[in-house]
N, C-alpha and C positions, 0 to 999 in steps of 0.2 A: 551457556551465558557469558559473555564479557564482562567485566564491573563495569565498564560504559553502559553496553544497555542496558543489563540491572538499572544501574542510577538515571538511564534516560525514562526507563518506563516506569519506573518510580518515581519523578519527580511531573510524567505525565497523569498518572494513576491522579496523583495530589494535586493538580490543577483541572484537571477534570470532575472528581469528589468537591474544588468549592466552587468552581460552575453548576455543579448538576448535569453534569454530562454526562452520555451517552457515547461510545466509540465502536464502530464498526470495522471492518479492514475485509481489503478485496485482495486478494494476493495473486500472482503467477508466476514468476519466477522463485521467489521466494520459499514456494510452498506452505505456507504458514507460519514460518519462525518469527515473524509479528507478532503474529497470533498469542505462538507458546511466548516472545519475551512479555508479554502486558500480562498474563493469564499469570505468571513466575513468580506477579506480585501478588503479597496475601495483598484479601479484600479488590479484587480485581470483580468478580462479580460483581459489586456496586458499580459501576461505572464499566463496564465493555458487554455489549448487547453480545454482537457475532462477528466471527470472520469468513471468510468467501476462500475460497482456497479451487479458484480457476485456470487450473492448470492448462487445457483445452480448449480451445479457440470456440467447441461446442460445447463445454461446462462458460467459458463466460456471454453465450447466445440464452443456453438454457439457464441457465444460476441467476445471470447477471442483465440479461436485456440487451445487451451487444449486441448492436447492426450486424449480419452477415456480412452486408454494403462496406461497411467500417473497416470491418477487417479484412476486405479482398481490396478497397481502395488503399488502405495506410500501412496495413500487414496489423498484429495482435501487439508489437512492439512500435508500439506507439501515444503522444498525447491524445491523441482525437477517442481512440480505446478507452485509456487511463482516464477520459471522460465521462464515456461512456459507462463507464468500470465505476466509478466516483457516483453517477447518477441511478445506478440500480441498488448498489448497496445501500444509499438511501430511500430508496420505492420499499426496495424489502429490509428494511428495520425501523428501530424506533430510535437509531443515532441520530444523535445532535454533529458528532464528526463524522469523516468514515477520513479512512486514509487510500487509495491503490498502487498497485507497483506489478509493471510487467516490464522485462530486460530479458538479456539474453546471458546466461550464466556462464557458459565454454561445456566443456573447450569445444564445441560444434557450433553450429546455427548459424553461425555471423556470417553477414556480407559486406562487400565494400561501402555501401550508403548504411548499415548497423553491424556494425563492428561487436567481435564478443564482449561484452561490458557496457555494451548499450541499455540503459534502465533508464527507462521513464515513470514518472512520481507524480502524485494526483493527490492534493489535500485540499477537504472542502466542508465547508459548516453547513448544516441546514439554512435556504435561504439566502446565500452566499455566492458568488462566482467562485467556480472551481481555481485552486492554486496548479498549474506544471511546469515541471521541470525534469529534463532528458539531461543524465550526464552520461559520460564515459570512465566505468571504473577501472580499476587497471587491476589487475591479479586473476588468479587459479576461479578455479569455478566457487569453490571455499571463498575468497576473499570478496571478491565481488557478490555473492549473497550475504555475507558478512557489512560490506560496505550500503548494501542499498536496506539492510533493516538499521543500521545508523541513520541514515538517507531518511530515512523513514520519519523512524523515532523524532529526529529533529525538527523537522517539518511541522508532525505533528505539534511538538511543543511550542514550537512557537505559533502552529492556531490557537491552540488550545489558550495562550497566555494574551492573544493580541487580542482576546474580547471586553 
């Protein structure tokens, strides 16, 4: 884990502890890397509730309640899908804040509309509207996944400090 990711995870842990909030994650293209980063921090059991790794569309539907209609209409890599991943993570956890990520890390799988490096992020505090963002991240598979973890953590830190 990079020093930047460790620092972000530590800051998130401190912010969540101060709020007495629990976190849940719903990850696709990062395959649990965000969950791994936050659970690397000693004491994370006091603020990390659970992580959903929903790499396949079937897992998104079964574990998080993402609608097959949403997946058909918008695709797995869409803010619509990420919003439903957030809602599912909130519904199936005790978390106060959740984050969701779905993207195309490559090297294959991209299209003209959604090239490799397209990643959709979402963050939500229970009882508040979701915040979503779509970015085109540069680099190879490892670089895209690393940048996605950093962006997810930065967004989460912003959310946890805004209360």
